[in-house]
N, C-alpha and C positions, 0 to 999 in steps of 0.2 A: 490391411496386410502389414505384418511386422517384418521388417527387413533386418532385424538384429543390428541396427545401427548403433554406433557408439557416439553418444551425445555428451557434450561438455558444457556445463553452465558455469559462468564466471560472475561472482559477486562477493564483496568482502564480508558482509554480515550473513550469518547462517542461523536459520531456525532449527531448534527452539531456543538456542542460547540468546539470540536477538530476535525480538518479535516486532515485525512491522509488515506493511503490505507486500513489499517485494520479497522479503524472506518467506512469508506465508505462501505467496504464489509459487515460488520455486519449489518449496517443500511439497505442496499439493500436486503440482505438475510432475515433478521428477519421480515421486514414488508411484504415481499412476502409470507413467511410461515404463518404469521398471517392471511393474506388474504385467505390462503388455509384452514384455520380452526384450526391451531395449536395454543396452548397457549404459547406465547414466552415471556421470561423474559431476560433482559440484566442487569447484575450487573457490575457497574463501580463506579468511584468516582463521587461526586456530583458537577457538573460544572454549575449548575443553581441555582437560588434562588427559594424559595417556598417549596412545599412538597417534602419529600424524595423519593416518588414514583410518576412517571408520566405515563400516558397512552398516547403514541404518535404513530400515524400511526398503531394502533392496538397492539403495543408492550409495555409491562410493563418495564419501565426503573427505576432501583433502584440505588439511591445514597447511597453507603455503608459507605461513610465517606467524609469529606471535601476534596475539590480538592487541590492537592499539585503540585508544579512544576515537570513536567515530566523529566526535564533536570537539571543537576548540572555539572558545568564546561564543558558544551557542550557535556556531555554524559548522557545517561539515568540514572536517579537518583536511587541509590541503596536504600536509605532511603525511597523513595516513593514506591519502589517495596515491601519492608518489610511491610510498613504501609498498602498498599493495600491488601497484602496477609492475614494480620491479620483481616482486615475488611471483607474480603470475608469469612473467617472462621466463624466470629461471625454473619454475616448476612445470608449467604446461608444455614447454618446448620438448620435453622428453617423451611425451605420449602422442600417438597418432590417433585422431578421432575423425569421425565423419562430419559432424556438425559442431561448430562452436556458437553458442548462444550467449553473448555477453550482455549483461544488464547495463543500461546507459550510465547509471551512477556507479562509481564516482568518476566517470569520464575517462580518466587517464588509463584505466585498465582496458578501455576500448582500443587504444593505440597498441598496447602489448598484444591484445587478442588478434588484431589485424596483422601484426608482424608474424605471429605464430601461424595464422591461416595461410599467409603467403609462403612461409618456410615449409609448411607441411602440405600445401596444396589442399586446404580444407575449406569447406563451405562456411561462410561467416555471416552471422545474424546479430543485430543489435536490437534488443527489446527496449522500447521507449515508454517512459512513465510520465514525463513532463517535457515540455519545450519552454525554455525560459526566454530566449531572445533578449529583448531589452530589459527584462527583469534582472539580468546579471548586473546592470549598472546600479540598481537599487540595492542589490544584495552585497556587492563588493565595492561600490563606488567606481572610480575611474578604472581601477584594475579589472572591473567586470568586462571590459573590452576583450581581455584575454579569454575570459570565460565564453563570450559570444563567439570568438574565433574557434575555440576548441569545440564548442557545440556544433558549429557549422561544419568543421572538419569531420567530426564523428558521423554526421548525417550522410556524408559522401562515401563512407568506408565499406559498409557491408553489402553482401549480395542481396540480402533481404532486410527490410526493417519491419519489426512487429510493433504496432501501436496499440496501446490498451484501450483506446477509444477513438472515435472519428474526429474529434477535435484535434487530437495529437496528429492524426493522419494529415489533416489539412495544414497544420503547422509545419510538418515535415515537407509537404509539397511546396510551401512558401520558402523553405530553406533550399529548394532546388532538387529534392529527391523525386525521381520519377514515380508517379502513382502506381505504375505497374509492379514495382518491387516493394510496395507497402501493403501489409496485411493487418487488418484490425482483429485482434483477439483479446477480448475483455478479461477482466479478473473473474473469478468464480467463487463459489461457496460450497462448503461440504453440507449440502442441504439436508440429506437424510440423517446424518449424524446429529445435526442441530435439533431435528425434530424429536429426538429421543432424550434431550436434556430437559430436566425438570427445573421449574422456576424456583427462586428463593422463597422461603416462607414469609420474609418481609416484603412489603411492596414499596415502590418508589415512583416518583412522578417523572423525573428526567434522568437520563444516563448519558455519559460521554465515555468513550473508550478509545484510547490512542496515546501517542507520544505527547508529552507536555513540552512542546517547542513553540517558538514565537509565532510561526505562521499558522498554527492551529487555532489561534485566537480564543483560547479558553477563557481569557479575561472577559471577552464579550458575553460568553455564557454566564459567567458569575454576575456580571452587571444586569443581565436579563433576569436571572433568578431574583436579584434585588428588586427589580420592577414587579415581577410576578408576586413576590411576597407581600406587596402592598394590598393585593386582593386575596391572596391565599397565604396566610401567615404560616401555615404548616407545610408549605411546599418542601419536597425532599428531592435533592439532586445528588447523585453519586458520580464521582469522577474516577475512572479506572485508568491507570497508566503512570508512567514515570518519565522524567526528562529534566533538562536543564532549567526549565521555567517553573518547576514544582514549588520551590520555596517562595518565589515571587507571587505565585497564584494563591498559595496558602496565606500569605500576607494580605493579599487583596480581599480574600474571603473573610479574614479576621477584621479587616478595616470596615467591610460592609456589614459586619455583625451577622455573618452567615455561617461561619465555621462551627461545625459540630452542632449546629442548630437546624440549618437547612441544607448545608453542603458537607459532604463526607468524601474525603480523599482516601480511596482504598489502596492506592499504590499499584504496583505491578502484581498481577495474578498469574501464577505459574501455569495453571491449567486453563485451556480454552473453554472447557465445559463450565468452569466457574464464571468466566466472563459472560458466556451465553446465558447462564442461569440468572445473572443480575440483569441482563438486558431484557430477558423474558418477564422479569418481575417489575419492569418499568413501563410507563405509558408512552414516552416519547424518547427517541434517540436524537441527540443534537450533535452535529459535527460542524462547528463554526469556522472551519479552516478556510483560508482565502486562496490556498494553492494546493491542488490535488490532481492526481491522474484519475484513477478509478479505485477509490479506497475499498478494501475488502469489508470494512466495518459497515458500510451502507448495506451491502448484500447480507451480511451476517445479521444485522438488526432486522432487515426485512424477513429473513428466514426465521427469525424469532417471532415474527408477527407483530413487529413494532414499526410504526411509521417514523420517518426521519425528517429532520429539518437541516438544510444546508445553506451555505452562503452563496448568493448569486454574484460571483466575482469573476473578472476576466481570465484569471489564471486557475480557476477552479473547474477543471474538466469533468468533475463528477456531476455537474448539472445535467449531463446526458442520462444519468442513472435515476434521476428523481423527476417525477411528473406531479405537478401541483394537484392536490385533492385526489390523487390516485394512490401513491405509496409514500407521500410526504409533501414537503413544501420547500420552495426556494425563497429566501428572504435577503434583504440588503444587510450590510454590515452595520447593524444598529441594534443596541440592546432593547430599545423600545419595540422595534418591529419583530425581533426574535421573541420577546416576551409575549407579544400579542398572539403569535401563532402557537406558542406553547400553551397559553391559556385556552385558545380556541380548541386545540386538540384534547386537552384535559376535560374541558367543560362540555364538549359535544361528543358524548359517548357513542351514540349510534353512528355518527359519521366516522368516528375513529375506528369502530369495529369493522366497518366496510373497508376502510383503508388498510386495516390489518390483514384482511383476506386478500386484497389486491397485492399487498407487500409480499405475502407468502407465495402467491402465484408468480410474481416477478422474480423472486429469488430462485424458485424451482427451475426456471428456464436458464439459470446461470450455474447450475450444478457443475462441479469441476469435471464430471464425466463428459459433458458436452464440450467444454473448453478444450480438454485434452484431445478429443477427436479432431477438432479444427486444427490444433497445433500439429498433430500427427500428419495431417495432409500437407501442411506447409513443409515439414521436414522431408517427407517422401518426395514431394515435387522438386525441392532443391537438391536432394540426393541424386535424382535422375538427370538433372540438367548437366550438360557438358560445358 
């Protein structure tokens, strides 16, 4: 039942100008809700030229202020977070909406969103992608205590909390959030669109797609390729994406004598179809990140019929999405262990084919259509609550 609700999403980075998991989730969800008759608004920074407000795929996209660098010294910029939170406060306060769904990052905008919800008597949700807790200390040193306090404060703010997986739900409960107000709604995948994409004419063994930032640990992948090369001299690995670690990674690939011989940096690809076509032409998708929520790339790789290998890390909640010998593998943060699984998947073709079928079946169950139906029920329930 569509109630013609007015829904407001708040996040600083906007797809397709910025491509990441959160950006993609908001894009896929918002345009589908608009198709169902909801009035959907997305407030972020202005990454485009032209008018401050765009109507794209049925969604009103608001540029609250000029785009700033999201990263400073290879970390999320605190000054950008402060700037965006102030712009949210000045922009969104003018409009009355029924639901505010603020994305957890970059935290400070959650405080602005809470103020707006109180001022406008609006239902307020925070969607959570990670819980850091003591990881703040590793990320920022002693000043990470402030981050821990901010995270805990944000956890207590909303009427509802949406967790993108059950690990995050358990972490929220540990922060004192009542389990009755937490709903798990995972990321999704545009399954049927991906099925229509053709693979590249060239074939590859390994593919990575994502941001090139420190916690993604693409350096571990490069060292694993170095190990695999000892047994497979012609191993071919493609790395799709850009980020602050790119030059460092290119330097490491060159040092290991892999660059343009075994490892190819393709950079940022504008069209999603191009990314999917490269994934489809590969045998294994590797995401060596040590810190994730529920990355879309796992589902996209599985939808392409490619098994995935991820890192079994305490802060990697994506371990919920991968089952060993079913749609991929979980390995330790070791180039040797990663190399062993890569070789196993490449050399055991029959087993890999079975995992490819399983991967497609798993991805199909996470089509965005099913995800939006779950989210719609949450919004309707909250809308009717007094």
